[in-house]
C-alpha positions in Angstrom: 201.3 205.6 158.4 199.0 208.8 159.4 201.7 211.1 158.3 201.4 209.8 154.8 197.7 210.1 154.7 197.7 213.7 156.0 199.6 214.4 152.9 203.3 214.2 153.9 205.8 213.4 151.3 207.9 210.4 151.4 211.0 212.3 152.6 209.2 214.1 155.2 207.7 210.8 156.7 211.6 209.4 156.6 212.9 212.7 158.5 210.0 212.1 160.8 210.9 208.4 161.8 214.8 209.0 161.3 215.1 206.4 158.7 216.0 205.9 155.1 214.0 207.2 152.2 214.0 203.3 150.9 212.7 201.8 154.0 209.7 204.3 153.7 209.3 203.3 150.2 209.2 199.9 151.2 206.7 200.4 153.9 204.5 202.0 151.5 204.5 199.2 149.2 204.1 196.8 151.7 200.8 198.5 153.0 199.6 199.6 149.9 199.8 203.4 149.7 199.3 205.3 146.7 201.2 208.3 145.8 200.0 211.3 148.2 198.4 214.5 146.9 200.6 217.8 147.3 200.6 219.0 150.6 201.0 222.5 149.9 197.7 223.9 148.1 198.9 225.8 144.9 197.8 229.4 145.2 196.6 231.1 142.2 198.9 234.0 140.8 197.1 237.2 141.1 200.2 239.3 140.6 200.8 242.1 138.3 204.3 241.1 137.7 203.6 239.8 134.1 202.9 243.9 133.5 206.6 245.1 134.9 208.3 246.6 131.9 211.4 244.4 130.5 213.8 247.5 131.3 213.8 246.6 134.9 216.5 244.6 135.0 215.0 241.6 136.4 215.8 238.1 135.1 212.7 235.9 134.0 213.6 233.9 137.0 213.6 236.6 139.4 210.1 237.8 138.1 209.1 233.9 138.7 210.3 234.1 142.2 208.3 237.4 142.8 205.1 236.1 141.3 205.1 232.6 143.0 206.4 233.7 146.4 206.5 230.9 149.1 205.7 228.3 146.1 209.1 228.5 144.9 212.2 227.6 146.7 215.9 226.5 145.9 217.8 223.7 147.3 221.5 223.8 147.1 221.6 220.3 145.8 218.5 219.7 144.2 217.7 223.1 142.5 214.5 224.8 142.2 211.6 223.5 143.9 208.1 224.4 142.9 205.3 223.4 145.6 208.2 221.0 147.4 209.0 219.5 144.1 211.8 219.4 141.8 210.9 221.6 138.7 212.8 222.8 135.7 212.7 226.8 134.0 209.6 225.5 131.9 207.5 224.2 134.9 208.4 227.6 136.8 207.6 229.9 134.4 204.0 227.7 133.5 203.2 228.3 137.1 204.0 232.1 137.2 202.5 232.6 134.1 205.5 233.9 132.3 206.7 233.5 128.9 210.3 233.3 127.9 211.5 236.2 125.8 212.4 235.2 122.5 215.5 237.6 121.3 216.9 237.8 117.7 
């Protein structure tokens, strides 16, 4: 379980050992492991993305992708992942320090 102590996710441990996620969960419960801290440290967003004019034709999610860089990925089955965890649009915009545009 050194991988878990190093901050690996349960999914990464399962993949490393070639076992199911449920088996890893049982191992962790049996040995009393708490949830690991995030392996990927969060980087501060020092991007001038918020200063871009809105007539650039970029969507709010495209702006968020630029601001967050490698912290934001997309999975075909899970959707958007922020720091390796599933995230909704509100959480992504908050991390990118962007606000949705209210029209009307």
